[in-house]
N, C-alpha and C positions, 0 to 999 in steps of 0.2 A: 504494500500500500504506500501511496505517496501522500505528501502533505497537501496535495491539490488534486482536483478531479478533472474529468473531461466533460464537456457539455456540447450538445448539438441538437438541432431540430431537423429530423429527417423529413425530406419533402414527401416521399411516398414509400410505404412499406406494405408489401403484399405477401401473405403466407398462403401458399398453395398446399393444402394438406393432402390432396390426392397424389401430387407428385413429390411431396416432401421437399419443397423448395421455398426458401425465404428470399424474396426479391427486395433489394434495397435500391431505390431509384432516386437519383439526385438530378433534379431538373435545372437545366442551365439555358439561358438565352444568350445569343451572341450576335454582334453586329457584323461578324465575318461569315464566310461560307462554312458549311458542315465539314468540308475537307480540311479546314484549318483548325478544327477543334483540338486534335491531339497536341498541337503546340501550346494551346491555351492552358491545358492541364498543368504543364510545367510552369508557364509564365505566372499564373495566379496561384500556384501550389494547390490546385484542386485535389491532387493526389493525397495531400495531407488530410483534407476534409473527408475524402473517401475512407481512409484508414480509420479515422476517428469514428465515423458512422459504423464501420464494420465492427470495431471494438465494442461500441455501445450495443449494437444488435446482438453480438455474441454473448455479451454480459446479460442482457435482458432475456434472451431466448436460448440460453445455454441448455435448458432442459430439452428443447426441440432438437438442437444440434446433437445432443447426446442420444437422441432417438433416431439418428440417421438422416436428419434434415440437412440439406446443403444450403449455403448462402451464396447468392449471386448478386453482383453489383453492376448497375448500369448508370451511365451518364445519359440522361434523356435531354437531347439538345435541340433547341429550336433556333434556326438561323434567321438572318435578316429578311429572307424571302419566305419565311414561315414554313420552310421545309424542316422536317424533324427526323431524328434518328436516335435510337437507343444504342449507344456504344457499350457493348459488353466489356467488362474488365476481367481478364483471365486470372486464374488463381496464381499463376506464375508472376504476373505483374503485381497483384496484390501482395504477394510475399516479398517482392523487391521493395515495394512501397512501405511495407511493415518494417523491414530492416532500416530504411531511411528514417522512418518515424521513431524507431527506438534510438537511433543516433541523435535525432533532434531532442527527444525527451531527456537523454543523458546530459546533453549540453544545457538544456533548460534547467534541469535539476542542479547542475553545478552552479549556475548563476543564482538560483534560488537559495541554495545552501550557503553560498559565499556572499550573498547580497552584493554581487558585483554585476552591474548593469551598464557600465559606461562603454565597454568595448565588446565586440563579438567574441565568442568563446576562443576562437583560434588566436586572436590578438591577446586576450586576457591571459591565456596560458603560455604565451610566448612561442607559439607554434609556427608563426609566419617568419620565414627566413628567406632572405634574398640571396 
């Protein structure tokens, strides 16, 4: 347990009991074309939001995942021409994002414990070398 928690409001959560699937859907609008959305995930750190939502869902619905339910995440994107697409996020990608999230949390925890907020972690720890 941490001295802080995670909070989020999931746009859409659907539980299909027949197929034993929990769908986590994050709705996004963009002024760009659908084809440009994958770049947007990195630019706005939407990957971080996705992982937080998955952690929350797995915490809240752990009893279902323990009964064989799988969890699937989608970014449901509506572009400037009102075209829409539900981008599925693979388990492999979610695992990569989870690793990145754990790194972020470790850095945030260091800042929190040391009450050091003036510099980014790498600078505060003296890890930036030219």
